[in-house]
N, CA, C and O atoms as a Tinker XYZ file with bonds, in Angstrom:
   520  protein
     1  N    -17.186000  -25.216000   -6.388000    73     2
     2  CA   -17.931000  -24.182000   -5.711000    64     1     3
     3  C    -17.038000  -22.999000   -5.353000    63     2     4     5
     4  O    -17.471000  -21.849000   -5.422000    81     3
     5  N    -15.787000  -23.280000   -4.969000    73     3     6
     6  CA   -14.861000  -22.217000   -4.607000    64     5     7
     7  C    -14.554000  -21.322000   -5.800000    63     6     8     9
     8  O    -14.443000  -20.106000   -5.642000    81     7
     9  N    -14.414000  -21.899000   -6.990000    73     7    10
    10  CA   -14.139000  -21.098000   -8.191000    64     9    11
    11  C    -15.322000  -20.180000   -8.494000    63    10    12    13
    12  O    -15.128000  -19.016000   -8.845000    81    11
    13  N    -16.539000  -20.695000   -8.361000    73    11    14
    14  CA   -17.723000  -19.876000   -8.574000    64    13    15
    15  C    -17.771000  -18.725000   -7.569000    63    14    16    17
    16  O    -18.074000  -17.591000   -7.937000    81    15
    17  N    -17.476000  -19.013000   -6.318000    73    15    18
    18  CA   -17.473000  -17.976000   -5.288000    64    17    19
    19  C    -16.415000  -16.923000   -5.580000    63    18    20    21
    20  O    -16.674000  -15.726000   -5.458000    81    19
    21  N    -15.236000  -17.365000   -5.960000    73    19    22
    22  CA   -14.159000  -16.437000   -6.281000    64    21    23
    23  C    -14.522000  -15.569000   -7.479000    63    22    24    25
    24  O    -14.259000  -14.367000   -7.474000    81    23
    25  N    -15.124000  -16.165000   -8.505000    73    23    26
    26  CA   -15.548000  -15.416000   -9.681000    64    25    27
    27  C    -16.608000  -14.383000   -9.311000    63    26    28    29
    28  O    -16.569000  -13.248000   -9.787000    81    27
    29  N    -17.535000  -14.771000   -8.478000    73    27    30
    30  CA   -18.578000  -13.846000   -8.030000    64    29    31
    31  C    -17.982000  -12.678000   -7.261000    63    30    32    33
    32  O    -18.407000  -11.537000   -7.442000    81    31
    33  N    -17.009000  -12.946000   -6.410000    73    31    34
    34  CA   -16.364000  -11.885000   -5.638000    64    33    35
    35  C    -15.581000  -10.950000   -6.552000    63    34    36    37
    36  O    -15.612000   -9.733000   -6.367000    81    35
    37  N    -14.879000  -11.508000   -7.539000    73    35    38
    38  CA   -14.086000  -10.690000   -8.452000    64    37    39
    39  C    -14.982000   -9.770000   -9.281000    63    38    40    41
    40  O    -14.679000   -8.587000   -9.434000    81    39
    41  N    -16.077000  -10.301000   -9.813000    73    39    42
    42  CA   -16.990000   -9.486000  -10.612000    64    41    43
    43  C    -17.645000   -8.414000   -9.742000    63    42    44    45
    44  O    -17.750000   -7.258000  -10.152000    81    43
    45  N    -18.078000   -8.792000   -8.557000    73    43    46
    46  CA   -18.691000   -7.821000   -7.641000    64    45    47
    47  C    -17.695000   -6.742000   -7.243000    63    46    48    49
    48  O    -18.041000   -5.561000   -7.197000    81    47
    49  N    -16.482000   -7.136000   -6.959000    73    47    50
    50  CA   -15.454000   -6.167000   -6.576000    64    49    51
    51  C    -15.115000   -5.242000   -7.743000    63    50    52    53
    52  O    -14.851000   -4.058000   -7.534000    81    51
    53  N    -15.119000   -5.760000   -8.953000    73    51    54
    54  CA   -14.859000   -4.924000  -10.127000    64    53    55
    55  C    -15.912000   -3.845000  -10.302000    63    54    56    57
    56  O    -15.582000   -2.676000  -10.501000    81    55
    57  N    -17.165000   -4.229000  -10.229000    73    55    58
    58  CA   -18.244000   -3.246000  -10.330000    64    57    59
    59  C    -18.220000   -2.275000   -9.150000    63    58    60    61
    60  O    -18.507000   -1.088000   -9.310000    81    59
    61  N    -17.882000   -2.777000   -7.984000    73    59    62
    62  CA   -17.777000   -1.908000   -6.816000    64    61    63
    63  C    -16.657000   -0.890000   -7.006000    63    62    64    65
    64  O    -16.805000    0.278000   -6.647000    81    63
    65  N    -15.549000   -1.333000   -7.566000    73    63    66
    66  CA   -14.433000   -0.423000   -7.834000    64    65    67
    67  C    -14.816000    0.694000   -8.790000    63    66    68    69
    68  O    -14.465000    1.854000   -8.569000    81    67
    69  N    -15.529000    0.350000   -9.845000    73    67    70
    70  CA   -15.984000    1.370000  -10.795000    64    69    71
    71  C    -16.928000    2.354000  -10.102000    63    70    72    73
    72  O    -16.832000    3.563000  -10.310000    81    71
    73  N    -17.832000    1.836000   -9.285000    73    71    74
    74  CA   -18.778000    2.699000   -8.576000    64    73    75
    75  C    -18.059000    3.608000   -7.582000    63    74    76    77
    76  O    -18.405000    4.781000   -7.448000    81    75
    77  N    -17.068000    3.071000   -6.890000    73    75    78
    78  CA   -16.321000    3.870000   -5.911000    64    77    79
    79  C    -15.589000    5.010000   -6.604000    63    78    80    81
    80  O    -15.673000    6.161000   -6.177000    81    79
    81  N    -14.877000    4.689000   -7.666000    73    79    82
    82  CA   -14.110000    5.717000   -8.378000    64    81    83
    83  C    -15.048000    6.785000   -8.940000    63    82    84    85
    84  O    -14.773000    7.979000   -8.820000    81    83
    85  N    -16.147000    6.361000   -9.548000    73    83    86
    86  CA   -17.095000    7.305000  -10.121000    64    85    87
    87  C    -17.674000    8.218000   -9.047000    63    86    88    89
    88  O    -17.729000    9.433000   -9.232000    81    87
    89  N    -18.097000    7.653000   -7.948000    73    87    90
    90  CA   -18.691000    8.445000   -6.867000    64    89    91
    91  C    -17.682000    9.409000   -6.265000    63    90    92    93
    92  O    -17.996000   10.579000   -6.044000    81    91
    93  N    -16.486000    8.934000   -6.001000    73    91    94
    94  CA   -15.476000    9.787000   -5.380000    64    93    95
    95  C    -15.064000   10.931000   -6.307000    63    94    96    97
    96  O    -14.856000   12.055000   -5.850000    81    95
    97  N    -14.946000   10.651000   -7.594000    73    95    98
    98  CA   -14.544000   11.702000   -8.526000    64    97    99
    99  C    -15.641000   12.758000   -8.668000    63    98   100   101
   100  O    -15.352000   13.953000   -8.729000    81    99
   101  N    -16.893000   12.316000   -8.721000    73    99   102
   102  CA   -17.992000   13.293000   -8.809000    64   101   103
   103  C    -18.090000   14.116000   -7.531000    63   102   104   105
   104  O    -18.313000   15.325000   -7.584000    81   103
   105  N    -17.925000   13.467000   -6.386000    73   103   106
   106  CA   -18.016000   14.185000   -5.112000    64   105   107
   107  C    -16.867000   15.182000   -4.960000    63   106   108   109
   108  O    -17.080000   16.313000   -4.524000    81   107
   109  N    -15.673000   14.771000   -5.313000    73   107   110
   110  CA   -14.518000   15.671000   -5.180000    64   109   111
   111  C    -14.620000   16.833000   -6.161000    63   110   112   113
   112  O    -14.259000   17.962000   -5.827000    81   111
   113  N    -15.106000   16.564000   -7.364000    73   111   114
   114  CA   -15.260000   17.644000   -8.344000    64   113   115
   115  C    -16.341000   18.617000   -7.896000    63   114   116   117
   116  O    -16.222000   19.821000   -8.124000    81   115
   117  N    -17.388000   18.112000   -7.265000    73   115   118
   118  CA   -18.452000   18.975000   -6.771000    64   117   119
   119  C    -18.056000   19.796000   -5.555000    63   118   120   121
   120  O    -18.737000   20.754000   -5.191000    81   119
   121  N    -16.962000   19.417000   -4.938000    73   119   122
   122  CA   -16.509000   20.134000   -3.741000    64   121   123
   123  C    -15.359000   21.085000   -4.036000    63   122   124   125
   124  O    -14.604000   21.448000   -3.135000    81   123
   125  N    -15.224000   21.481000   -5.272000    73   123   126
   126  CA   -14.121000   22.372000   -5.646000    64   125   127
   127  C    -14.175000   23.676000   -4.853000    63   126   128   129
   128  O    -13.133000   24.189000   -4.445000    81   127
   129  N    -15.367000   24.216000   -4.630000    73   127   130
   130  CA   -15.476000   25.457000   -3.854000    64   129   131
   131  C    -15.057000   25.231000   -2.403000    63   130   132   133
   132  O    -14.408000   26.087000   -1.802000    81   131
   133  N    -15.424000   24.086000   -1.843000    73   131   134
   134  CA   -15.009000   23.785000   -0.466000    64   133   135
   135  C    -13.493000   23.716000   -0.362000    63   134   136   137
   136  O    -12.900000   24.204000    0.600000    81   135
   137  N    -12.883000   23.110000   -1.353000    73   135   138
   138  CA   -11.423000   23.013000   -1.357000    64   137   139
   139  C    -10.790000   24.388000   -1.521000    63   138   140   141
   140  O     -9.738000   24.670000   -0.946000    81   139
   141  N    -11.435000   25.237000   -2.305000    73   139   142
   142  CA   -10.945000   26.604000   -2.465000    64   141   143
   143  C    -11.012000   27.359000   -1.143000    63   142   144   145
   144  O    -10.089000   28.101000   -0.806000    81   143
   145  N    -12.095000   27.177000   -0.390000    73   143   146
   146  CA   -12.216000   27.820000    0.915000    64   145   147
   147  C    -11.120000   27.331000    1.851000    63   146   148   149
   148  O    -10.550000   28.119000    2.606000    81   147
   149  N    -10.822000   26.046000    1.807000    73   147   150
   150  CA    -9.729000   25.522000    2.633000    64   149   151
   151  C     -8.405000   26.181000    2.267000    63   150   152   153
   152  O     -7.627000   26.570000    3.138000    81   151
   153  N     -8.165000   26.297000    0.977000    73   151   154
   154  CA    -6.915000   26.911000    0.527000    64   153   155
   155  C     -6.849000   28.383000    0.931000    63   154   156   157
   156  O     -5.800000   28.859000    1.365000    81   155
   157  N     -7.967000   29.109000    0.790000    73   155   158
   158  CA    -7.981000   30.531000    1.137000    64   157   159
   159  C     -7.876000   30.764000    2.641000    63   158   160   161
   160  O     -7.445000   31.828000    3.086000    81   159
   161  N     -8.274000   29.756000    3.420000    73   159   162
   162  CA    -8.172000   29.906000    4.875000    64   161   163
   163  C     -6.788000   29.551000    5.394000    63   162   164   165
   164  O     -6.543000   29.596000    6.600000    81   163
   165  N     -5.885000   29.199000    4.491000    73   163   166
   166  CA    -4.504000   28.993000    4.897000    64   165   167
   167  C     -3.994000   27.563000    4.821000    63   166   168   169
   168  O     -2.834000   27.309000    5.146000    81   167
   169  N     -4.825000   26.635000    4.402000    73   167   170
   170  CA    -4.375000   25.243000    4.300000    64   169   171
   171  C     -3.462000   25.086000    3.089000    63   170   172   173
   172  O     -3.691000   25.686000    2.039000    81   171
   173  N     -2.444000   24.284000    3.250000    73   171   174
   174  CA    -1.571000   23.994000    2.116000    64   173   175
   175  C     -2.229000   22.953000    1.229000    63   174   176   177
   176  O     -3.198000   22.303000    1.623000    81   175
   177  N     -1.696000   22.805000    0.041000    73   175   178
   178  CA    -2.236000   21.810000   -0.886000    64   177   179
   179  C     -2.154000   20.419000   -0.273000    63   178   180   181
   180  O     -3.086000   19.626000   -0.404000    81   179
   181  N     -1.062000   20.125000    0.386000    73   179   182
   182  CA    -0.892000   18.815000    1.020000    64   181   183
   183  C     -1.927000   18.597000    2.121000    63   182   184   185
   184  O     -2.452000   17.493000    2.263000    81   183
   185  N     -2.223000   19.628000    2.893000    73   183   186
   186  CA    -3.228000   19.494000    3.938000    64   185   187
   187  C     -4.620000   19.266000    3.358000    63   186   188   189
   188  O     -5.399000   18.483000    3.901000    81   187
   189  N     -4.930000   19.941000    2.268000    73   187   190
   190  CA    -6.218000   19.741000    1.611000    64   189   191
   191  C     -6.324000   18.313000    1.100000    63   190   192   193
   192  O     -7.341000   17.649000    1.300000    81   191
   193  N     -5.287000   17.850000    0.447000    73   191   194
   194  CA    -5.313000   16.489000   -0.094000    64   193   195
   195  C     -5.356000   15.445000    1.019000    63   194   196   197
   196  O     -6.006000   14.409000    0.877000    81   195
   197  N     -4.669000   15.715000    2.119000    73   195   198
   198  CA    -4.695000   14.793000    3.248000    64   197   199
   199  C     -6.100000   14.724000    3.860000    63   198   200   201
   200  O     -6.554000   13.650000    4.254000    81   199
   201  N     -6.778000   15.861000    3.938000    73   199   202
   202  CA    -8.145000   15.847000    4.480000    64   201   203
   203  C     -9.095000   15.086000    3.558000    63   202   204   205
   204  O     -9.983000   14.378000    4.034000    81   203
   205  N     -8.916000   15.224000    2.256000    73   203   206
   206  CA    -9.746000   14.478000    1.301000    64   205   207
   207  C     -9.481000   12.983000    1.436000    63   206   208   209
   208  O    -10.422000   12.189000    1.419000    81   207
   209  N     -8.225000   12.589000    1.569000    73   207   210
   210  CA    -7.888000   11.172000    1.733000    64   209   211
   211  C     -8.434000   10.616000    3.039000    63   210   212   213
   212  O     -8.901000    9.478000    3.085000    81   211
   213  N     -8.379000   11.414000    4.101000    73   211   214
   214  CA    -8.902000   10.973000    5.391000    64   213   215
   215  C    -10.409000   10.790000    5.342000    63   214   216   217
   216  O    -10.941000    9.820000    5.882000    81   215
   217  N    -11.096000   11.725000    4.692000    73   215   218
   218  CA   -12.544000   11.585000    4.530000    64   217   219
   219  C    -12.882000   10.315000    3.755000    63   218   220   221
   220  O    -13.831000    9.606000    4.093000    81   219
   221  N    -12.112000   10.037000    2.730000    73   219   222
   222  CA   -12.341000    8.822000    1.944000    64   221   223
   223  C    -12.131000    7.570000    2.785000    63   222   224   225
   224  O    -12.884000    6.603000    2.668000    81   223
   225  N    -11.110000    7.590000    3.628000    73   223   226
   226  CA   -10.859000    6.442000    4.497000    64   225   227
   227  C    -12.013000    6.234000    5.476000    63   226   228   229
   228  O    -12.399000    5.096000    5.744000    81   227
   229  N    -12.563000    7.320000    6.008000    73   227   230
   230  CA   -13.711000    7.195000    6.907000    64   229   231
   231  C    -14.926000    6.636000    6.177000    63   230   232   233
   232  O    -15.671000    5.832000    6.737000    81   231
   233  N    -15.129000    7.058000    4.932000    73   231   234
   234  CA   -16.262000    6.558000    4.148000    64   233   235
   235  C    -16.102000    5.057000    3.890000    63   234   236   237
   236  O    -17.068000    4.302000    3.998000    81   235
   237  N    -14.893000    4.630000    3.553000    73   235   238
   238  CA   -14.656000    3.202000    3.326000    64   237   239
   239  C    -14.847000    2.411000    4.615000    63   238   240   241
   240  O    -15.414000    1.318000    4.591000    81   239
   241  N    -14.384000    2.946000    5.733000    73   239   242
   242  CA   -14.561000    2.255000    7.018000    64   241   243
   243  C    -16.042000    2.130000    7.365000    63   242   244   245
   244  O    -16.489000    1.073000    7.811000    81   243
   245  N    -16.797000    3.200000    7.164000    73   243   246
   246  CA   -18.230000    3.156000    7.440000    64   245   247
   247  C    -18.938000    2.179000    6.511000    63   246   248   249
   248  O    -19.801000    1.417000    6.945000    81   247
   249  N    -18.573000    2.202000    5.240000    73   247   250
   250  CA   -19.163000    1.255000    4.287000    64   249   251
   251  C    -18.835000   -0.183000    4.640000    63   250   252   253
   252  O    -19.676000   -1.069000    4.491000    81   251
   253  N    -17.619000   -0.420000    5.106000    73   251   254
   254  CA   -17.226000   -1.769000    5.520000    64   253   255
   255  C    -18.050000   -2.228000    6.715000    63   254   256   257
   256  O    -18.553000   -3.352000    6.734000    81   255
   257  N    -18.186000   -1.365000    7.703000    73   255   258
   258  CA   -18.965000   -1.734000    8.888000    64   257   259
   259  C    -20.435000   -1.979000    8.544000    63   258   260   261
   260  O    -21.038000   -2.936000    9.031000    81   259
   261  N    -21.007000   -1.121000    7.710000    73   259   262
   262  CA   -22.401000   -1.317000    7.329000    64   261   263
   263  C    -22.577000   -2.578000    6.478000    63   262   264   265
   264  O    -23.556000   -3.309000    6.631000    81   263
   265  N    -21.630000   -2.821000    5.593000    73   263   266
   266  CA   -21.691000   -4.031000    4.775000    64   265   267
   267  C    -21.608000   -5.292000    5.615000    63   266   268   269
   268  O    -22.346000   -6.249000    5.383000    81   267
   269  N    -20.708000   -5.294000    6.591000    73   267   270
   270  CA   -20.600000   -6.447000    7.484000    64   269   271
   271  C    -21.838000   -6.592000    8.365000    63   270   272   273
   272  O    -22.273000   -7.706000    8.657000    81   271
   273  N    -22.401000   -5.463000    8.785000    73   271   274
   274  CA   -23.608000   -5.516000    9.612000    64   273   275
   275  C    -24.786000   -6.112000    8.852000    63   274   276   277
   276  O    -25.677000   -6.703000    9.462000    81   275
   277  N    -24.800000   -5.967000    7.551000    73   275   278
   278  CA   -25.864000   -6.549000    6.729000    64   277   279
   279  C    -25.528000   -7.986000    6.332000    63   278   280   281
   280  O    -26.400000   -8.854000    6.355000    81   279
   281  N    -24.278000   -8.240000    5.969000    73   279   282
   282  CA   -23.903000   -9.546000    5.426000    64   281   283
   283  C    -23.826000  -10.640000    6.484000    63   282   284   285
   284  O    -24.281000  -11.757000    6.241000    81   283
   285  N    -23.266000  -10.348000    7.641000    73   283   286
   286  CA   -23.060000  -11.388000    8.653000    64   285   287
   287  C    -24.379000  -11.995000    9.132000    63   286   288   289
   288  O    -24.492000  -13.220000    9.170000    81   287
   289  N    -25.384000  -11.188000    9.501000    73   287   290
   290  CA   -26.656000  -11.819000    9.908000    64   289   291
   291  C    -27.312000  -12.621000    8.773000    63   290   292   293
   292  O    -27.929000  -13.658000    9.016000    81   291
   293  N    -27.175000  -12.133000    7.541000    73   291   294
   294  CA   -27.740000  -12.883000    6.412000    64   293   295
   295  C    -27.031000  -14.222000    6.234000    63   294   296   297
   296  O    -27.673000  -15.242000    5.987000    81   295
   297  N    -25.712000  -14.214000    6.360000    73   295   298
   298  CA   -24.960000  -15.462000    6.244000    64   297   299
   299  C    -25.284000  -16.417000    7.390000    63   298   300   301
   300  O    -25.390000  -17.626000    7.184000    81   299
   301  N    -25.440000  -15.879000    8.584000    73   299   302
   302  CA   -25.802000  -16.730000    9.719000    64   301   303
   303  C    -27.196000  -17.334000    9.523000    63   302   304   305
   304  O    -27.428000  -18.491000    9.874000    81   303
   305  N    -28.108000  -16.560000    8.971000    73   303   306
   306  CA   -29.440000  -17.094000    8.676000    64   305   307
   307  C    -29.404000  -18.187000    7.623000    63   306   308   309
   308  O    -30.089000  -19.201000    7.757000    81   307
   309  N    -28.612000  -17.991000    6.577000    73   307   310
   310  CA   -28.482000  -19.033000    5.552000    64   309   311
   311  C    -27.832000  -20.291000    6.134000    63   310   312   313
   312  O    -28.224000  -21.413000    5.813000    81   311
   313  N    -26.843000  -20.083000    6.987000    73   311   314
   314  CA   -26.193000  -21.231000    7.623000    64   313   315
   315  C    -27.185000  -22.011000    8.479000    63   314   316   317
   316  O    -27.208000  -23.241000    8.440000    81   315
   317  N    -27.996000  -21.305000    9.245000    73   315   318
   318  CA   -28.991000  -21.982000   10.090000    64   317   319
   319  C    -30.022000  -22.721000    9.236000    63   318   320   321
   320  O    -30.421000  -23.836000    9.571000    81   319
   321  N    -30.450000  -22.107000    8.140000    73   319   322
   322  CA   -31.411000  -22.758000    7.252000    64   321   323
   323  C    -30.834000  -24.005000    6.606000    63   322   324   325
   324  O    -31.503000  -25.034000    6.522000    81   323
   325  N    -29.586000  -23.911000    6.148000    73   323   326
   326  CA   -28.954000  -25.084000    5.543000    64   325   327
   327  C    -28.746000  -26.187000    6.569000    63   326   328   329
   328  O    -28.916000  -27.366000    6.260000    81   327
   329  N    -28.381000  -25.810000    7.783000    73   327   330
   330  CA   -28.182000  -26.810000    8.830000    64   329   331
   331  C    -29.491000  -27.517000    9.150000    63   330   332   333
   332  O    -29.497000  -28.719000    9.414000    81   331
   333  N    -30.586000  -26.790000    9.127000    73   331   334
   334  CA   -31.890000  -27.393000    9.408000    64   333   335
   335  C    -32.307000  -28.324000    8.270000    63   334   336   337
   336  O    -32.811000  -29.418000    8.525000    81   335
   337  N    -32.107000  -27.912000    7.039000    73   335   338
   338  CA   -32.487000  -28.741000    5.891000    64   337   339
   339  C    -31.617000  -29.991000    5.807000    63   338   340   341
   340  O    -32.116000  -31.081000    5.529000    81   339
   341  N    -30.326000  -29.832000    6.047000    73   339   342
   342  CA   -29.398000  -30.954000    5.932000    64   341   343
   343  C    -29.309000  -31.788000    7.206000    63   342   344   345
   344  O    -28.698000  -32.856000    7.196000    81   343
   345  N    -29.897000  -31.328000    8.282000    73   343   346
   346  CA   -29.854000  -32.007000    9.584000    64   345   347
   347  C    -28.422000  -32.290000   10.037000    63   346   348   349
   348  O    -28.117000  -33.366000   10.552000    81   347
   349  N    -27.576000  -31.323000    9.836000    73   347   350
   350  CA   -26.185000  -31.424000   10.271000    64   349   351
   351  C    -25.674000  -30.011000   10.558000    63   350   352   353
   352  O    -26.323000  -29.024000   10.213000    81   351
   353  N    -24.533000  -29.930000   11.176000    73   351   354
   354  CA   -23.963000  -28.608000   11.431000    64   353   355
   355  C    -23.295000  -28.090000   10.160000    63   354   356   357
   356  O    -22.601000  -28.825000    9.457000    81   355
   357  N    -23.513000  -26.857000    9.895000    73   355   358
   358  CA   -22.906000  -26.205000    8.730000    64   357   359
   359  C    -21.977000  -25.126000    9.257000    63   358   360   361
   360  O    -22.375000  -24.267000   10.044000    81   359
   361  N    -20.743000  -25.188000    8.811000    73   359   362
   362  CA   -19.731000  -24.244000    9.283000    64   361   363
   363  C    -19.773000  -22.976000    8.433000    63   362   364   365
   364  O    -19.872000  -23.043000    7.208000    81   363
   365  N    -19.699000  -21.831000    9.087000    73   363   366
   366  CA   -19.622000  -20.554000    8.382000    64   365   367
   367  C    -18.154000  -20.233000    8.142000    63   366   368   369
   368  O    -17.390000  -20.027000    9.085000    81   367
   369  N    -17.771000  -20.193000    6.888000    73   367   370
   370  CA   -16.380000  -19.923000    6.526000    64   369   371
   371  C    -16.315000  -18.569000    5.840000    63   370   372   373
   372  O    -16.907000  -18.369000    4.780000    81   371
   373  N    -15.602000  -17.654000    6.446000    73   371   374
   374  CA   -15.389000  -16.333000    5.860000    64   373   375
   375  C    -13.942000  -16.239000    5.387000    63   374   376   377
   376  O    -13.024000  -16.413000    6.188000    81   375
   377  N    -13.724000  -15.970000    4.111000    73   375   378
   378  CA   -12.343000  -15.834000    3.612000    64   377   379
   379  C    -11.766000  -14.476000    4.023000    63   378   380   381
   380  O    -11.775000  -13.523000    3.243000    81   379
   381  N    -11.271000  -14.405000    5.244000    73   379   382
   382  CA   -10.815000  -13.142000    5.826000    64   381   383
   383  C     -9.708000  -12.487000    4.994000    63   382   384   385
   384  O     -9.771000  -11.274000    4.790000    81   383
   385  N     -8.699000  -13.211000    4.504000    73   383   386
   386  CA    -7.679000  -12.544000    3.681000    64   385   387
   387  C     -8.269000  -11.929000    2.398000    63   386   388   389
   388  O     -7.859000  -10.847000    1.977000    81   387
   389  N     -9.214000  -12.614000    1.799000    73   387   390
   390  CA    -9.843000  -12.090000    0.589000    64   389   391
   391  C    -10.693000  -10.860000    0.906000    63   390   392   393
   392  O    -10.682000   -9.885000    0.155000    81   391
   393  N    -11.419000  -10.908000    2.004000    73   391   394
   394  CA   -12.233000   -9.761000    2.421000    64   393   395
   395  C    -11.322000   -8.572000    2.736000    63   394   396   397
   396  O    -11.628000   -7.440000    2.359000    81   395
   397  N    -10.226000   -8.819000    3.411000    73   395   398
   398  CA    -9.280000   -7.746000    3.730000    64   397   399
   399  C     -8.675000   -7.158000    2.457000    63   398   400   401
   400  O     -8.471000   -5.947000    2.370000    81   399
   401  N     -8.389000   -8.005000    1.473000    73   399   402
   402  CA    -7.835000   -7.520000    0.200000    64   401   403
   403  C     -8.849000   -6.648000   -0.534000    63   402   404   405
   404  O     -8.482000   -5.626000   -1.113000    81   403
   405  N    -10.108000   -7.042000   -0.515000    73   403   406
   406  CA   -11.152000   -6.246000   -1.171000    64   405   407
   407  C    -11.320000   -4.902000   -0.462000    63   406   408   409
   408  O    -11.459000   -3.871000   -1.119000    81   407
   409  N    -11.309000   -4.906000    0.870000    73   407   410
   410  CA   -11.433000   -3.658000    1.624000    64   409   411
   411  C    -10.241000   -2.741000    1.340000    63   410   412   413
   412  O    -10.410000   -1.533000    1.173000    81   411
   413  N     -9.050000   -3.311000    1.286000    73   411   414
   414  CA    -7.856000   -2.525000    0.990000    64   413   415
   415  C     -7.919000   -1.943000   -0.409000    63   414   416   417
   416  O     -7.566000   -0.782000   -0.614000    81   415
   417  N     -8.365000   -2.734000   -1.374000    73   415   418
   418  CA    -8.502000   -2.235000   -2.743000    64   417   419
   419  C     -9.524000   -1.103000   -2.810000    63   418   420   421
   420  O     -9.313000   -0.113000   -3.512000    81   419
   421  N    -10.628000   -1.247000   -2.084000    73   419   422
   422  CA   -11.638000   -0.183000   -2.041000    64   421   423
   423  C    -11.062000    1.083000   -1.429000    63   422   424   425
   424  O    -11.330000    2.185000   -1.907000    81   423
   425  N    -10.277000    0.932000   -0.379000    73   423   426
   426  CA    -9.650000    2.080000    0.266000    64   425   427
   427  C     -8.691000    2.784000   -0.696000    63   426   428   429
   428  O     -8.700000    4.011000   -0.798000    81   427
   429  N     -7.879000    2.019000   -1.388000    73   427   430
   430  CA    -6.930000    2.609000   -2.331000    64   429   431
   431  C     -7.652000    3.299000   -3.485000    63   430   432   433
   432  O     -7.266000    4.394000   -3.893000    81   431
   433  N     -8.691000    2.666000   -4.009000    73   431   434
   434  CA    -9.446000    3.277000   -5.104000    64   433   435
   435  C    -10.141000    4.553000   -4.653000    63   434   436   437
   436  O    -10.109000    5.562000   -5.357000    81   435
   437  N    -10.772000    4.513000   -3.481000    73   435   438
   438  CA   -11.509000    5.679000   -2.996000    64   437   439
   439  C    -10.565000    6.849000   -2.716000    63   438   440   441
   440  O    -10.793000    7.964000   -3.185000    81   439
   441  N     -9.523000    6.592000   -1.962000    73   439   442
   442  CA    -8.598000    7.669000   -1.610000    64   441   443
   443  C     -7.859000    8.173000   -2.847000    63   442   444   445
   444  O     -7.693000    9.379000   -3.028000    81   443
   445  N     -7.424000    7.263000   -3.681000    73   443   446
   446  CA    -6.685000    7.664000   -4.881000    64   445   447
   447  C     -7.512000    8.502000   -5.833000    63   446   448   449
   448  O     -7.048000    9.540000   -6.305000    81   447
   449  N     -8.729000    8.071000   -6.124000    73   447   450
   450  CA    -9.557000    8.828000   -7.062000    64   449   451
   451  C     -9.980000   10.174000   -6.478000    63   450   452   453
   452  O    -10.032000   11.167000   -7.204000    81   451
   453  N    -10.281000   10.225000   -5.191000    73   451   454
   454  CA   -10.660000   11.496000   -4.570000    64   453   455
   455  C     -9.481000   12.467000   -4.534000    63   454   456   457
   456  O     -9.646000   13.656000   -4.805000    81   455
   457  N     -8.298000   11.966000   -4.202000    73   455   458
   458  CA    -7.118000   12.824000   -4.136000    64   457   459
   459  C     -6.730000   13.324000   -5.520000    63   458   460   461
   460  O     -6.377000   14.493000   -5.674000    81   459
   461  N     -6.788000   12.464000   -6.526000    73   459   462
   462  CA    -6.443000   12.907000   -7.882000    64   461   463
   463  C     -7.399000   13.984000   -8.375000    63   462   464   465
   464  O     -6.971000   14.968000   -8.979000    81   463
   465  N     -8.675000   13.804000   -8.122000    73   463   466
   466  CA    -9.651000   14.806000   -8.546000    64   465   467
   467  C     -9.480000   16.094000   -7.749000    63   466   468   469
   468  O     -9.536000   17.187000   -8.314000    81   467
   469  N     -9.274000   15.972000   -6.447000    73   467   470
   470  CA    -9.089000   17.161000   -5.613000    64   469   471
   471  C     -7.799000   17.884000   -5.985000    63   470   472   473
   472  O     -7.741000   19.113000   -5.953000    81   471
   473  N     -6.787000   17.136000   -6.330000    73   471   474
   474  CA    -5.511000   17.752000   -6.711000    64   473   475
   475  C     -5.677000   18.617000   -7.955000    63   474   476   477
   476  O     -5.140000   19.722000   -8.029000    81   475
   477  N     -6.424000   18.106000   -8.929000    73   475   478
   478  CA    -6.635000   18.912000  -10.127000    64   477   479
   479  C     -7.501000   20.126000   -9.819000    63   478   480   481
   480  O     -7.299000   21.190000  -10.406000    81   479
   481  N     -8.464000   19.986000   -8.908000    73   479   482
   482  CA    -9.302000   21.133000   -8.526000    64   481   483
   483  C     -8.475000   22.176000   -7.784000    63   482   484   485
   484  O     -8.666000   23.375000   -7.990000    81   483
   485  N     -7.565000   21.738000   -6.928000    73   483   486
   486  CA    -6.710000   22.672000   -6.191000    64   485   487
   487  C     -5.741000   23.353000   -7.144000    63   486   488   489
   488  O     -5.452000   24.539000   -6.988000    81   487
   489  N     -5.237000   22.624000   -8.124000    73   487   490
   490  CA    -4.329000   23.222000   -9.110000    64   489   491
   491  C     -5.052000   24.279000   -9.944000    63   490   492   493
   492  O     -4.514000   25.355000  -10.203000    81   491
   493  N     -6.270000   23.961000  -10.357000    73   491   494
   494  CA    -7.047000   24.930000  -11.138000    64   493   495
   495  C     -7.290000   26.187000  -10.311000    63   494   496   497
   496  O     -7.255000   27.296000  -10.845000    81   495
   497  N     -7.532000   26.025000   -9.023000    73   495   498
   498  CA    -7.749000   27.162000   -8.136000    64   497   499
   499  C     -6.460000   27.981000   -8.019000    63   498   500   501
   500  O     -6.507000   29.211000   -8.011000    81   499
   501  N     -5.324000   27.311000   -7.931000    73   499   502
   502  CA    -4.052000   28.015000   -7.799000    64   501   503
   503  C     -3.731000   28.797000   -9.076000    63   502   504   505
   504  O     -3.121000   29.864000   -9.014000    81   503
   505  N     -4.138000   28.272000  -10.221000    73   503   506
   506  CA    -3.893000   28.973000  -11.475000    64   505   507
   507  C     -4.768000   30.220000  -11.608000    63   506   508   509
   508  O     -4.353000   31.211000  -12.208000    81   507
   509  N     -5.971000   30.169000  -11.052000    73   507   510
   510  CA    -6.896000   31.296000  -11.161000    64   509   511
   511  C     -6.589000   32.405000  -10.168000    63   510   512   513
   512  O     -6.841000   33.577000  -10.447000    81   511
   513  N     -6.043000   32.040000   -9.005000    73   511   514
   514  CA    -5.802000   33.067000   -7.987000    64   513   515
   515  C     -4.591000   33.917000   -8.362000    63   514   516   517
   516  O     -3.645000   33.419000   -8.972000    81   515
   517  N     -4.620000   35.205000   -7.995000    73   515   518
   518  CA    -3.513000   36.101000   -8.372000    64   517   519
   519  C     -2.247000   35.853000   -7.613000    63   518   520
   520  O     -1.249000   36.538000   -7.838000    81   519
C-alpha cells in the first residue's frame, strides 16, 4: 500500500510541477509591462526579480494552506468512515517529510520559473530602452 501511495504522490507532484511552471511562465510573460513600469520607476533588476520571487512564494504558501484546508477534513472524514466500518480506531498518518519535500519542490519550481521568465522580460526591456 505504501508503494502505491508513493507512486500516486510522485505522479501527482509531477503533473503539479508542470502546471506550476506553465502557469508561472505565462503569468510572468503577461506581466512584462508591469515589470517595465517597475524598472522605469527606479527598481533595479535584482529588486524586480526579488519581488517576482516573493510573489511566487506567497502564491505557494496560499496554495499550501488552501490545499491543507481541503485535504485534512476529507482525510478525517475518511478516517472516521473507515473506523466505523472496521469497528476499530484508525490512525491518521500524514507523511510530513514527504509533504514538506513536495511543498519545497513547488516553491522552487514556482519561484524559479517566474524569475527566469521575468529575467528575460527585464532583459528585453533593457535592450529596447535607450
